[in-house]
C-alpha positions in Angstrom: -59.7 14.9 -69.0 -57.6 11.9 -70.0 -56.2 10.0 -67.0 -52.8 9.7 -68.5 -52.5 13.4 -69.0 -53.5 14.0 -65.4 -50.9 11.6 -64.2 -48.2 13.0 -66.5 -48.9 16.6 -65.2 -48.7 15.5 -61.6 -45.8 13.1 -61.9 -43.0 15.2 -63.3 -39.7 13.4 -62.6 -38.9 9.8 -61.9 -35.5 8.4 -60.9 -35.0 4.7 -61.6 -32.0 2.6 -60.5 -31.3 -0.8 -62.0 -29.1 -3.2 -59.9 -26.5 -5.6 -61.3 -28.9 -8.5 -61.8 -31.3 -6.1 -63.7 -28.5 -5.4 -66.2 -26.6 -8.6 -65.9 -27.3 -10.2 -69.3 -28.6 -9.3 -72.7 -32.1 -10.4 -71.8 -32.0 -8.4 -68.5 -30.7 -5.3 -70.3 -33.4 -5.6 -72.9 -36.1 -5.9 -70.2 -34.6 -2.9 -68.4 -34.9 -0.9 -71.7 -38.5 -1.9 -72.0 -39.3 -0.7 -68.5 -37.6 2.6 -69.1 -39.4 3.1 -72.4 -42.8 2.2 -70.8 -42.3 4.7 -68.0 -41.4 7.5 -70.4 -45.1 7.5 -71.4 -46.1 8.1 -67.8 -43.6 10.7 -66.6 -42.5 13.9 -68.0 -38.8 13.2 -67.2 -37.0 10.0 -66.4 -33.5 9.7 -65.0 -31.8 6.2 -65.0 -29.0 5.0 -62.8 -27.3 1.7 -63.6 -25.0 -0.6 -61.8 -22.3 -2.7 -63.4 -23.3 -6.0 -64.9 -23.6 -8.7 -62.2 -20.2 -10.2 -61.4 -18.2 -7.5 -63.1 -17.3 -5.5 -60.0 -16.0 -8.7 -58.4 -14.0 -9.5 -61.5 -12.5 -6.0 -61.5 -11.5 -6.4 -57.9 -9.9 -9.7 -58.8 -8.0 -8.0 -61.6 -6.6 -5.5 -59.3 -5.5 -8.1 -56.7 -3.9 -10.2 -59.3 -2.0 -7.3 -60.7 -0.6 -6.2 -57.3 0.6 -9.8 -56.7 2.3 -9.9 -60.1 0.0 -12.5 -61.6 0.0 -11.0 -65.1 -1.6 -14.0 -66.8 -4.5 -14.1 -64.4 -5.4 -10.5 -64.7 -5.1 -10.6 -68.5 -7.5 -13.6 -68.5 -9.9 -11.7 -66.3 -9.9 -8.6 -68.4 -10.5 -10.8 -71.5 -13.5 -12.5 -69.8 -15.0 -9.1 -68.8 -14.5 -7.8 -72.3 -16.2 -10.9 -73.9 -19.1 -10.5 -71.5 -19.8 -6.9 -72.7 -19.1 -7.7 -76.3 -21.7 -10.5 -76.2 -24.3 -8.0 -75.1 -23.3 -5.6 -77.9 -23.5 -8.4 -80.5 -26.9 -9.7 -79.2 -28.7 -6.3 -78.7 -27.2 -3.6 -80.9 -28.1 -4.2 -84.5 -27.9 -0.6 -85.8 -24.5 -0.3 -87.4 -23.8 3.3 -86.6 -24.9 2.9 -82.9 -22.8 -0.3 -82.6 -19.6 1.2 -84.0 -19.9 4.2 -81.7 -20.5 2.0 -78.7 -17.7 -0.4 -79.5 -15.3 2.5 -79.9 -16.3 3.8 -76.4 -15.9 0.4 -74.8 -12.4 -0.1 -76.4 -11.3 3.1 -74.7 -12.5 1.9 -71.4 -10.9 -1.6 -71.8 -7.6 0.1 -72.8 -7.9 2.1 -69.5 -8.5 -1.1 -67.6 -5.4 -2.7 -69.0 -3.3 0.4 -68.3 -4.5 0.4 -64.7 -3.6 -3.3 -64.3 -0.2 -2.7 -65.8 0.4 0.3 -63.5 -0.6 -1.6 -60.4 1.6 -4.5 -61.6 4.6 -2.3 -62.1 4.2 -0.4 -58.8 3.4 -3.5 -56.8 0.9 -1.4 -54.8 -2.8 -1.1 -54.8 -4.2 2.1 -53.1 -7.8 2.8 -52.4 -7.6 5.5 -55.1 -6.4 2.9 -57.6 -9.1 0.5 -56.6 -11.8 3.2 -57.1 -10.5 3.9 -60.6 -10.5 0.2 -61.4 -14.0 -0.7 -60.1 -15.7 2.4 -61.6 -15.2 0.9 -65.0 -18.1 -1.6 -64.7 -20.7 1.2 -64.3 -19.0 3.3 -67.0 -19.3 0.4 -69.5 -22.8 -0.5 -68.7 -24.2 3.0 -68.8 -23.0 3.3 -72.4 -24.6 0.0 -73.3 -28.0 0.7 -71.8 -28.0 4.2 -73.4 -27.1 2.8 -76.8 -29.9 0.3 -76.7 -32.4 3.1 -75.8 -31.1 5.2 -78.6 -31.4 2.3 -81.1 -35.0 1.8 -79.9 -35.8 5.4 -80.8 -35.4 7.1 -77.4 -33.0 10.0 -77.2 -30.5 9.0 -74.5 -27.1 9.9 -73.2 -24.7 8.1 -70.9 -23.6 10.4 -68.1 -20.7 9.7 -65.8 -21.5 10.7 -62.2 -18.0 12.0 -61.8 -19.5 15.2 -63.3 -22.4 15.2 -60.9 -21.5 13.9 -57.5 -18.5 15.6 -55.9 -17.1 14.0 -52.7 -14.4 14.2 -50.2 -11.2 12.2 -50.6 -12.4 9.1 -48.7 -11.7 6.7 -51.5 -13.8 3.5 -51.5 -16.4 5.1 -49.2 -16.6 8.7 -50.2 -19.0 11.3 -48.8 -20.8 13.7 -51.1 -20.4 17.4 -50.8 -24.1 18.1 -51.0 -24.6 21.6 -52.2 -21.8 21.4 -54.7 -23.1 18.1 -56.0 -26.6 19.6 -56.2 -25.5 22.5 -58.4 -23.3 20.2 -60.6 -26.2 17.7 -61.1 -28.7 20.3 -62.0 -26.3 22.1 -64.4 -25.5 18.8 -66.2 -28.9 17.0 -66.2 -31.5 19.7 -66.5 -30.5 20.7 -70.1 -30.7 17.1 -71.1 -34.2 16.7 -69.6 -35.3 19.9 -71.2 -34.4 18.4 -74.6 -36.3 15.1 -73.7 -33.0 13.1 -73.5 -32.9 10.2 -71.0 -29.7 10.4 -68.9 -28.3 7.0 -68.0 -26.0 7.7 -65.1 -23.3 5.6 -63.6 -24.2 4.4 -60.2 -21.8 4.1 -57.3 -19.2 6.4 -59.0 -18.3 10.0 -58.1 -15.2 12.3 -58.1 -13.5 14.6 -55.6 -13.0 18.3 -56.2 -9.9 17.6 -58.4 -11.9 15.3 -60.6 -10.2 12.1 -59.3 -12.6 9.1 -59.3 -14.1 8.1 -56.0 -16.8 5.6 -55.1 -19.7 5.6 -52.6 -19.0 2.0 -51.4 -20.4 -1.3 -52.5 -24.2 -1.0 -53.1 -23.7 2.7 -53.6 -25.9 2.8 -56.8 -28.9 3.0 -54.5 -27.3 6.0 -52.9 -26.6 7.6 -56.3 -30.3 7.3 -57.2 -31.5 8.8 -53.9 -29.0 11.7 -54.3 -30.2 12.5 -57.8 -33.8 12.3 -56.6 -33.0 14.8 -53.9 -31.0 17.1 -56.2 -33.6 17.1 -59.0 -36.7 17.3 -56.7 -38.0 13.9 -58.1 -41.5 12.9 -57.2 -40.4 9.2 -56.7 -37.3 7.0 -56.7 -37.7 3.4 -57.9 -35.0 0.8 -57.3 -35.2 -2.3 -59.5 -33.8 -5.6 -58.4 -34.6 -9.3 -58.8 -37.1 -9.7 -56.0 -40.7 -8.5 -55.8 -40.0 -6.0 -53.1 -38.8 -5.9 -49.5 -39.5 -9.3 -47.9 -40.7 -10.2 -44.4 -37.5 -12.4 -44.1 -34.7 -13.8 -46.3 -36.5 -16.2 -48.6 -33.4 -18.5 -48.6 -34.1 -19.1 -44.9 -37.9 -18.7 -44.9 -39.4 -20.1 -48.1 -42.8 -18.6 -47.4 -41.5 -15.0 -46.8 -43.9 -12.4 -48.2 -43.5 -9.1 -49.9 -44.3 -6.1 -47.5 -46.6 -3.7 -49.4 -45.4 -0.6 -47.6 -42.9 0.4 -45.0 -41.7 3.5 -43.2 -38.3 5.0 -43.7 -37.4 4.1 -40.1 -38.4 0.5 -40.6 -36.2 0.2 -43.7 -33.3 1.9 -42.0 -33.5 -0.7 -39.2 -33.8 -3.5 -41.7 -30.8 -2.3 -43.7 -28.7 -1.9 -40.5 -29.6 -5.4 -39.2 -28.8 -7.3 -42.3 -31.5 -7.0 -45.0 -29.8 -6.8 -48.4 -32.4 -5.1 -50.5 -31.3 -1.5 -49.9 -28.0 0.3 -49.2 -28.3 1.9 -45.7 -27.3 5.4 -47.0 -30.1 5.3 -49.5 -32.6 6.4 -46.9 -31.0 9.6 -45.9 -31.6 11.8 -49.0 -35.2 10.6 -49.6 -36.1 11.2 -45.9 -34.9 14.8 -46.1 -37.0 15.4 -49.2 -39.9 13.1 -48.2 -39.6 11.3 -51.6 -41.4 7.9 -51.8 -39.1 5.1 -52.6 -40.2 1.9 -54.3 -38.5 -1.5 -54.6 -39.6 -3.4 -57.7 -38.7 -6.5 -59.6 -37.2 -6.0 -63.1 -38.4 -9.5 -64.1 -42.0 -9.0 -62.8 -42.6 -5.4 -63.5 -46.4 -5.7 -63.2 -46.1 -6.5 -59.5 -46.5 -3.3 -57.4 -43.5 -3.9 -55.2 -42.9 -2.2 -51.8 -43.5 1.5 -51.2 -41.4 3.2 -48.6 -42.2 6.6 -47.2 -42.6 8.6 -44.0 -46.3 7.7 -43.3 -47.0 4.1 -44.1 -50.7 3.2 -43.6 -49.9 -0.3 -42.5 -51.2 -1.1 -39.0 -48.6 -0.2 -36.4 -47.5 -2.1 -33.4 -46.8 -5.3 -35.3 -43.6 -7.1 -36.2 -43.1 -6.4 -39.9 -39.9 -8.3 -40.7 -37.2 -10.4 -39.2 -33.5 -10.2 -40.2 -30.2 -11.8 -39.2 -26.6 -10.8 -39.2 -24.1 -13.7 -39.3 -20.3 -13.8 -38.7 -20.3 -12.1 -35.3 -18.7 -12.5 -31.9 -20.1 -11.4 -28.5 -17.5 -9.7 -26.3 -18.2 -9.5 -22.5 -16.4 -7.4 -19.9 -17.5 -8.5 -16.4 -16.5 -8.1 -12.8 -18.1 -7.4 -9.4 -15.6 -4.5 -9.0 -17.1 -2.6 -11.9 -20.1 -1.5 -9.8 -20.0 2.2 -9.5 -16.6 2.6 -11.1 -17.0 5.6 -13.6 -15.6 5.4 -17.1 -15.5 1.6 -17.6 -17.9 1.7 -20.5 -16.3 4.7 -22.1 -12.8 3.2 -21.9 -14.0 -0.1 -23.2 -15.5 1.4 -26.3 -12.6 3.8 -26.8 -10.4 0.7 -27.1 -12.8 -0.8 -29.6 -12.9 2.4 -31.6 -9.1 2.5 -31.9 -9.4 -0.6 -34.1 -12.3 0.9 -36.0 -14.4 -2.2 -35.2 -18.1 -1.8 -35.8 -20.3 -2.4 -32.7 -23.6 -3.7 -33.9 -25.4 -4.2 -30.5 -24.8 -3.4 -26.8 -26.4 -4.9 -23.7 -25.5 -4.0 -20.1 -26.8 -5.6 -16.9 -28.7 -3.2 -14.6 -26.2 -4.1 -11.8 -23.4 -2.7 -14.0 -21.4 -5.9 -13.4 -21.1 -6.7 -17.1 -21.2 -5.1 -20.5 -21.5 -7.1 -23.6 -21.5 -6.1 -27.2 -21.4 -7.6 -30.7 -18.7 -7.1 -33.3 -17.7 -8.8 -36.6 -15.8 -12.0 -35.8 -12.7 -10.9 -37.8 -12.1 -8.2 -35.2 -12.4 -10.5 -32.2 -8.7 -11.0 -31.4 -7.7 -7.4 -31.9 -10.6 -6.1 -29.8 -10.0 -8.5 -26.9 -6.3 -7.5 -26.8 -7.1 -3.8 -26.9 -9.6 -4.0 -24.0 -7.2 -6.2 -21.9 -4.4 -3.6 -22.5 -6.7 -0.7 -21.6 -8.0 -2.5 -18.5 -4.7 -4.0 -17.3 -4.8 -2.3 -13.9 -8.5 -3.2 -13.3 -7.8 -6.8 -14.3 -4.8 -7.0 -11.9 -7.0 -5.5 -9.0 -9.8 -7.9 -9.9 -12.2 -5.0 -10.4 -12.7 -6.7 -13.8 -12.7 -10.5 -13.5 -12.3 -11.2 -17.2 -12.8 -10.1 -20.8 -14.0 -12.9 -23.0 -15.5 -13.7 -26.4 -18.3 -16.0 -27.5 -17.7 -16.6 -31.2 -20.2 -17.8 -33.8 -23.2 -15.8 -32.7 -25.9 -14.1 -34.8 -28.1 -11.1 -34.2 -31.7 -11.8 -35.0 -33.8 -8.7 -35.1 -37.6 -8.3 -35.2 -38.6 -5.0 -36.8 -41.8 -3.0 -36.8 -43.2 0.4 -35.9 -44.4 1.3 -32.4 -43.5 -2.1 -30.8 -42.6 -0.6 -27.4 -46.0 0.9 -26.9 -47.8 -2.3 -28.0 -48.3 -4.7 -25.1 -47.3 -8.3 -25.6 -45.0 -8.0 -28.6 -41.9 -9.0 -26.7 -43.8 -11.8 -24.9 -45.0 -13.2 -28.3 -41.5 -13.1 -29.7 -39.7 -14.8 -26.8 -42.6 -17.3 -26.5 -42.0 -18.3 -30.1 -38.3 -18.8 -29.4 -39.1 -20.7 -26.2 -41.2 -23.2 -28.1 -38.2 -24.4 -30.0 -35.9 -24.2 -26.9 -33.8 -21.5 -28.6 -31.4 -20.0 -26.0 -31.3 -16.2 -26.1 -27.8 -15.0 -25.1 -28.4 -11.3 -25.0 -31.2 -8.8 -25.7 -31.4 -5.2 -26.8 -34.3 -2.9 -27.7 -33.7 0.6 -29.0 -35.6 3.6 -27.7 -36.7 4.1 -31.4 -39.4 1.5 -30.9 -38.6 -0.1 -34.3 -36.6 -3.2 -33.3 -36.0 -5.9 -30.8 -32.7 -7.7 -31.2 -31.6 -11.0 -29.7 -28.2 -12.7 -29.9 -28.4 -16.5 -30.5 -25.8 -19.1 -31.4 -25.1 -19.5 -35.1 -26.5 -23.1 -34.9 -29.9 -21.7 -33.8 -30.1 -18.7 -36.0 -32.0 -20.0 -39.0 -34.5 -21.8 -36.8 -35.0 -18.5 -34.8 -35.7 -16.6 -37.9 -38.2 -19.2 -39.2 -39.9 -19.4 -35.8 -40.3 -15.7 -35.4 -41.6 -15.5 -38.9 -44.1 -18.3 -38.5 -45.3 -17.7 -35.0 -45.3 -13.9 -35.0 -45.4 -12.4 -38.5 -47.5 -15.0 -40.3 -50.0 -15.2 -37.5 -50.4 -11.5 -37.3 -50.8 -11.2 -41.1 -53.5 -13.8 -41.1 -55.5 -12.1 -38.3 
């Protein structure tokens, strides 16, 4: 039997997401269309999710901010620039007169909506999260129509689909949470008839709606989440996310020029990488594919022949090694210390309750075994508010000298080594700290989770890049070469 037929029978549905750089120009959109068309020969059904063109979401945010401050000239110029950017793609890619006229009419409606939103924000002098969602959804809504039009021109039946009809969320504008079963039924009802008619749906990433049909968004980077949700709802065999790198890297190539692509990872490793600063995937992406055990691939739009990185629940890569190293910048280390804390119940609980009241994200916690100090890492922009909140909460303890002081060390970075099964592999920590010691890099705090997937150290911002390079060279590269 023909191998292609065997593959086609086994591989029924593929969901592919294309990020902003993958659809950021005429050439990029043309390349994306070629990839979609090629995969239609290998899969029975293909569902496409697209982001806004690169830079468009930022421009729309700038439009909204200019409108609320009353700078009418600036937001008018920004709208004009965004419109020219899209029109350039239409002129360069769409040559079929009928397709072009239909697409231009659709884009005109969306740009009229954009101008009305700017005017409304300008008149009210107020920018709500709901208004911002309506504004920034327009980038995906424009791009889905352009990609679909190009596919249609190239002879592939396609339809742009707004995810407002598919993914239903709560009312948490800017970072909405899907109502899973309702979204599942809506998605199947809308997309399965299209797939049955061999029509390629091109779905707006990042965008959703609440029960009343009001536009919400899933947060920046949420197009990954959209693709994973659709993969879950439609029982996809695989989800592929296309970007401008060859896969998930062992380190940030801007810091480590010899960073390598990791051929395969587990869901847990990628979750740790996403949490600790890797930018390839949106952290929420992992949840739907884990629940359905759907393999997730990260691939390069501009090098589609390269295999990329496969992510699933049972990577065959040898365990017990450090797979990648990441860094989170722009942090402060908060320390609560005092000899009188020993044996006093509730100090930690009250400390973090004070932090929670300011909705500050705690990225790492370390506590001395003597219980005489607790330290934790937060974004630097929350430093002043968190220090004041803890001092207010612990005013009595500070007066009695149960707590000696609450203080902050700014300009720190969390550097995290990630890999499966590190806790049960002797020598991993020694290798890591030995590598840092060779360059006299001072480790301010340490944390290792019980998950066995990461070891985190806090270092000064001045040492951060060197720490990442040293761990990569001494630990990751040496292990890969063994």
